[in-house]
C-alpha positions as CSV (number, residue, x, y, z in Angstrom):
1,M,-84.7,-111.2,192.8
2,K,-86.9,-110.5,195.8
3,K,-84.1,-108.7,197.6
4,T,-83.4,-106.6,194.5
5,F,-87.1,-105.5,194.4
6,Q,-87.1,-104.7,198.1
7,L,-84.0,-102.6,197.8
8,F,-85.5,-100.8,194.8
9,A,-88.7,-100.1,196.7
10,F,-86.7,-98.8,199.7
11,V,-84.6,-96.5,197.6
12,A,-87.7,-95.3,195.7
13,A,-89.4,-94.5,199.0
14,I,-86.4,-92.6,200.3
15,V,-86.1,-90.5,197.1
16,T,-89.8,-89.7,197.2
17,V,-89.6,-88.5,200.8
18,F,-86.5,-86.5,200.1
19,F,-88.0,-84.7,197.1
20,A,-91.3,-84.1,198.8
21,S,-89.6,-82.4,201.7
22,C,-87.6,-80.1,199.4
23,T,-90.6,-78.5,197.7
24,K,-90.3,-74.8,197.4
25,D,-93.1,-72.4,198.4
26,A,-95.1,-71.7,195.2
27,N,-95.6,-68.0,196.0
28,P,-93.3,-66.1,198.4
29,P,-94.8,-63.0,200.1
30,V,-94.8,-59.8,198.2
31,A,-95.4,-56.5,200.0
32,G,-97.2,-53.7,198.2
33,F,-99.4,-50.7,199.0
34,D,-100.9,-47.5,197.7
35,F,-102.0,-44.5,199.6
36,G,-104.0,-41.4,199.1
37,P,-105.3,-38.9,198.6
38,N,-101.8,-38.2,197.2
39,D,-98.2,-38.3,198.3
40,S,-98.2,-34.8,199.6
41,I,-100.6,-33.8,202.4
42,H,-101.1,-31.1,204.9
43,V,-100.8,-31.7,208.7
44,S,-103.7,-33.6,210.2
45,Q,-105.1,-34.7,206.8
46,E,-105.8,-38.4,206.8
47,L,-104.0,-40.9,204.6
48,T,-105.8,-44.1,203.6
49,F,-103.6,-47.1,202.8
50,T,-104.7,-49.8,200.4
51,N,-102.7,-53.0,200.9
52,T,-101.8,-54.7,197.6
53,S,-99.6,-57.4,199.1
54,T,-99.9,-60.9,197.9
55,D,-99.5,-64.3,199.7
56,V,-99.2,-62.8,203.2
57,D,-101.1,-63.1,206.4
58,T,-99.5,-60.5,208.8
59,Y,-98.7,-56.8,208.3
60,A,-96.3,-54.5,210.1
61,W,-96.5,-50.8,209.2
62,D,-94.0,-48.2,210.3
63,F,-95.1,-44.7,209.5
64,G,-91.8,-43.0,210.1
65,D,-92.9,-40.9,213.0
66,G,-92.6,-43.5,215.8
67,T,-96.2,-44.9,215.2
68,T,-97.0,-48.4,213.8
69,S,-99.9,-50.6,212.9
70,T,-100.7,-54.2,212.2
71,E,-103.9,-53.5,210.4
72,K,-104.3,-54.7,206.8
73,N,-105.5,-51.3,205.5
74,P,-104.7,-48.6,208.1
75,T,-105.4,-44.9,208.1
76,K,-102.9,-42.3,209.4
77,S,-102.6,-38.6,210.0
78,Y,-99.5,-36.7,211.1
79,A,-99.9,-34.4,214.1
80,I,-98.2,-31.1,214.7
81,K,-94.5,-31.8,214.8
82,V,-92.6,-31.3,218.0
83,E,-89.2,-32.5,216.9
84,T,-87.8,-34.1,213.8
85,P,-88.0,-37.9,214.2
86,K,-84.9,-40.0,213.3
87,K,-86.5,-41.6,210.2
88,T,-87.5,-38.4,208.5
89,H,-85.8,-35.5,206.8
90,R,-86.9,-31.9,206.6
91,I,-87.1,-30.2,203.2
92,S,-87.8,-26.8,204.8
93,E,-89.5,-25.3,207.8
94,C,-92.9,-26.2,206.4
95,F,-92.3,-29.6,204.8
96,Q,-91.1,-32.9,206.2
97,V,-90.7,-36.3,204.4
98,Y,-91.8,-39.5,206.2
99,D,-90.8,-42.9,205.0
100,I,-93.6,-45.4,205.3
101,K,-92.5,-49.0,205.5
102,L,-94.7,-52.1,205.2
103,T,-93.3,-55.5,206.1
104,A,-95.7,-58.3,204.9
105,S,-95.1,-61.9,206.1
106,K,-96.2,-65.4,205.9
107,N,-94.8,-68.7,207.1
108,G,-91.6,-67.1,208.4
109,K,-90.8,-65.3,205.2
110,S,-91.3,-61.6,204.6
111,S,-91.1,-58.8,202.0
112,Q,-90.7,-55.1,202.6
113,I,-91.6,-51.9,200.6
114,T,-91.0,-48.3,201.5
115,K,-92.7,-45.2,200.1
116,S,-92.5,-41.6,201.1
117,V,-95.1,-38.9,201.9
118,V,-94.5,-35.2,202.3
119,V,-96.3,-33.4,205.1
120,D,-96.9,-29.7,204.9
121,Y,-96.9,-28.2,208.4
122,C,-97.5,-24.6,207.3
123,M,-100.7,-25.1,205.3
124,K,-103.8,-25.0,207.4
C-alpha cells in the first residue's frame, strides 16, 4: 500500500510539472498604431505616431525611406526626395507612397502591422 501511494505521488508530481511547463502565454503581442494629422501629407510635414500595441515591450519602426526608430511613439517627416527608395512606389511626379511598418515584440514573440502614407512633394 505504501509503495502504491509513493508511485501515485511521484506520477502526480511529474504530471503537475509537465502541465505547468506547458502553459501558454495569456496574451501574445499585438502591434497597432495610428498616425496623423492624416494619411496624406506634404513634404516636411511632421507625422505623429500613436502606438496602440498591446502586451509588448520593444518597438521597431521602419518608415519605408531607409529610416527607423525604436521609440514607442515616434514622429517623422519625409525630406525632399533624391531617388525612389526600394520600399515605396510613386503615384506621379508629385506623390509617393511610403509603407510604414511596426514590429512589436515581447518574450521572443512579435507582431507586425503596415500602413501607408502618401507624401506630396509638389505642395509647399
